[in-house]
N, C-alpha and C positions, 0 to 999 in steps of 0.2 A: 503493500499498499503505500503510495506516495505521500509525503507529508505536506501539510497545508501550506502553501505558499502565503506570507504575509504581504500584504500589499500596501505601500505607502501612497497618500493623498499624491495625485501628480502621476503615479506610475502609468506607461503607456500599455495597455491592454492590445497586446499583439493581434489577437484573434477577430476584434473590432475594430481596431484603429481608435478606438477612444481613451480618453484620460480617465483615470480611476479618480472617483469623487467621493464614494463611500460606500461601506458594505452594511448591508441591513439584513435582518433575521430573516431565513428562508422562509419561516413560517407564517410569514405577511402573505404569502400566495395563498394561503389556504383562508384567509380572512376577507374582508371587504376589499382590501387595496387589490389583490390578485383577480378577485371575481370582477371589479369594474375596470382595470386596465385591459387595452386592448389586445396586446400581444400575450400577456403573463395570465390572462384567462384561460389559454390553451393548456398551461399547466396547471390553472386552478382546477380545471375540469377533467382532465386527462392524466394528472400526475406528474412526477418528476422524472420518470424514467425514460429513457429511448425506447421508442416504439419498436425498434427492431429486437427480435425475441432473442437473437444470438448475442446482442450487444449489453454489455453490464453496466453502461453508464450512467450515472443519476446526478441528477442537479441536486446540490448542496448548498450553493451560495447564490445569493441576490446581491448583485452588483450594480451600482450606480455609475455610469460613466458620462462624461461630457465631450460632444464633438466638436470640430474646429469652429464652430460656428456658434457654440456656447449652449446648445441644445441638451437637455437632459435626456438620457437613455437607459433604462433599465435591462439587465440581462441575466440568465441564470447560468452558472457555471457548474461544473463537477467540481469535487476536493481539488484534482489536479489541473484546473482551469481550462478543461475543454469547454468550449462554449455548447450550450444546448439551444438549438435552432427551433424554430415554428416552421413545419414543413407544409405543403398543400399535397394531400393524398393524391388527388388529382390535379397535376400541375396546371398552372394557370396556361402555360403554352399550349395545352390541350383542352382548354375550355375550363379547367377549375375555377371555383371562385375563393371568397376570404370567408365564407360561411363558418361559424365554429365546427361543423359534422365534416368538412374538408380538411380540418388542421390537426396536424399531430406533433407531440414533440421528439425530436430526433436529435442526437448529437451531431455535432459538425462533420466528424468523420463519416457517418451514416448518411447524412444529408447529400455530401460530397459523393459519396457513392451511388447515391439514389440518382441524384441529377435530376434532369425533368423526365426521367422515365415513369410510365405508368405500369408500376409494379406493387405486389402486394408486400406486406410485411415479411412473410414466409419466404418470398423471394428474394427479398433483400437479405434475409438471414443467408440465405445459400450464396449470394454474390458476396456478402462478407466472409464466410469461410473460405470461399474461393481466394479473396483477395489476400486472406491471411496465409494461406496454402503458397501462394503466388510469391508472396513477398518473402516466407520463409525459404523458399527454393532457390531464389536469387541472393539470399543473404543480404537483404536491404537495411541499411541503417536506420532509414526514415520510419518511425514507429508509426503507427495508425492513429495516434492521439493528434499529430500534427496536420495543420490545415491543408485541404487539397489545393 
């Protein structure tokens, strides 16, 4: 298990390009804040686990970042700072919408692996395992937790 990375105000969060502003309790997602926030509502309703059944990534940190224009942005991260994304089950490219029933939590790795394909989570799990085997076979240094 990786150690919790201690963030300092002003640290650049590489996965998103935001500057760290503050960390809040992940438990806020289960309350009114999570229920009302446009993106965090996906985690509020569907949980903090990556929807890929083969992946073990779970959001444990709620971090506020500030973009270059000064806008505030809330993101969910795993303990080892892997970004948890809101994925469109039916990608917008294929006519998907932003309705809550078409949104699910995926970690950055699984979201990159899925791309804009129309596949089930079970098919994503197969891709995930194939990707792991291919990486091990080629003795790649890059780990799955790195961004795509």
